[in-house]
Structures are given as C-alpha cells and as structure tokens.
BAVOSE-706529 format. One record per residue (C-alpha): x, y, z; residue in three letters; residue number from 1. Coordinates in steps of 0.2 Angstrom, whole numbers, plus 2048, in hexadecimal, padded with zeros to 3 digits. Example, Ala and Ser with C-alpha at 12.3 -4.5 7.8 and 13.67 -1.06 7.14 Angstrom:
<pts>
> 83E, 7EA, 827, ala, 1
> 844, 7FB, 824, ser, 2
</pts>
This chain:
<pts>
> 657, 270, 644, unk, 1
> 65A, 283, 649, unk, 2
> 667, 27F, 656, unk, 3
> 670, 274, 64A, unk, 4
> 671, 283, 63E, unk, 5
> 678, 28F, 64A, unk, 6
> 668, 297, 651, unk, 7
> 666, 29B, 663, unk, 8
> 65A, 2A3, 66F, unk, 9
> 64C, 29E, 663, unk, 10
> 63A, 2A2, 669, unk, 11
> 62A, 2A8, 662, unk, 12
> 626, 2BB, 663, unk, 13
> 618, 2C5, 65B, unk, 14
> 612, 2B5, 651, unk, 15
> 624, 2B2, 649, unk, 16
> 632, 2A7, 64E, unk, 17
> 642, 2B2, 653, unk, 18
> 653, 2AD, 659, unk, 19
> 666, 2B2, 658, unk, 20
> 672, 2AD, 64B, unk, 21
> 685, 2B0, 64A, unk, 22
> 68C, 2B8, 63A, unk, 23
> 69E, 2BC, 636, unk, 24
> 69E, 2CE, 63D, unk, 25
> 68D, 2CF, 646, unk, 26
> 680, 2C6, 650, unk, 27
> 66F, 2C6, 647, unk, 28
> 65E, 2C7, 650, unk, 29
> 655, 2BD, 643, unk, 30
> 642, 2BF, 640, unk, 31
> 636, 2B3, 637, unk, 32
> 640, 2A3, 639, unk, 33
> 63A, 294, 62F, unk, 34
> 641, 285, 626, unk, 35
> 647, 290, 618, unk, 36
> 650, 29E, 622, unk, 37
> 649, 2AE, 629, unk, 38
> 640, 2BE, 623, unk, 39
> 64C, 2CB, 62A, unk, 40
> 65A, 2CE, 637, unk, 41
> 660, 2DC, 642, unk, 42
> 673, 2DC, 643, unk, 43
> 67B, 2DF, 653, unk, 44
> 68E, 2E1, 657, unk, 45
> 68E, 2D8, 667, unk, 46
> 684, 2C8, 66C, unk, 47
> 680, 2CF, 67D, unk, 48
> 677, 2DE, 675, unk, 49
> 66D, 2D2, 66A, unk, 50
> 668, 2C7, 678, unk, 51
> 662, 2D6, 683, unk, 52
> 658, 2DD, 674, unk, 53
> 650, 2CC, 671, unk, 54
> 64C, 2CA, 683, unk, 55
> 643, 2DB, 684, unk, 56
> 63A, 2DA, 673, unk, 57
> 628, 2D6, 671, unk, 58
> 62A, 2D2, 65E, unk, 59
> 621, 2E2, 658, unk, 60
> 629, 2F0, 64F, unk, 61
> 63C, 2F0, 650, unk, 62
> 646, 2E9, 65F, unk, 63
> 64E, 2F6, 66B, unk, 64
> 661, 2F6, 66D, unk, 65
> 670, 2FB, 663, unk, 66
> 66C, 2F1, 653, unk, 67
> 676, 2F7, 644, unk, 68
> 66C, 2F2, 635, unk, 69
> 65C, 2E9, 631, unk, 70
> 65E, 2DE, 621, unk, 71
> 652, 2D3, 618, unk, 72
> 64A, 2D1, 607, unk, 73
> 647, 2E4, 602, unk, 74
> 64D, 2EA, 613, unk, 75
> 65D, 2F3, 616, unk, 76
> 65A, 2FF, 625, unk, 77
> 666, 308, 631, unk, 78
> 661, 309, 643, unk, 79
> 659, 31A, 644, unk, 80
> 65E, 31C, 656, unk, 81
> 671, 31B, 651, unk, 82
> 670, 32A, 645, unk, 83
</pts>
C-alpha cells in the first residue's frame, strides 16, 4: 500500500515507520507512517540527501543532514544547523 502511494525506503526506526515521499518541490523524510498518513516530515531539497539522512538516522531526535524544515500538526521548525 505504501509503495502504491509513492512512499519509498520504508523501514521501522525508533518504534515508528519512516520512509521517503516526493512532494512538488522537496523530498520528505516522513515519520510515523500509518494507514492515515504520517505524523511529521523533514523536507529536503535533494533526494540523495534525504536517502543519506535516513540511512544514517537511528529514529531518535532529528535526523542529520541538510533538511530545510520539519512540518507536522503543530510543528513548523527550521533546521537550526542551517541558520
């Protein structure tokens, strides 16, 4: 079902399902995947950066790499390492 809806690199990290999803202008590293969607996403400019960040991440705290924003219900966070 997830692949049919465009998700890739899906795996379980830190007790949550995560994966990648292409948006119009970014690639999202999505966290908390379930049948209804996801909890939050980290927006990356390039797919390669999102893949590398997902591969290196343990699922806790924020992923590394050049994500631009973290978005979700009540979340709108700029990457502090980019400021």
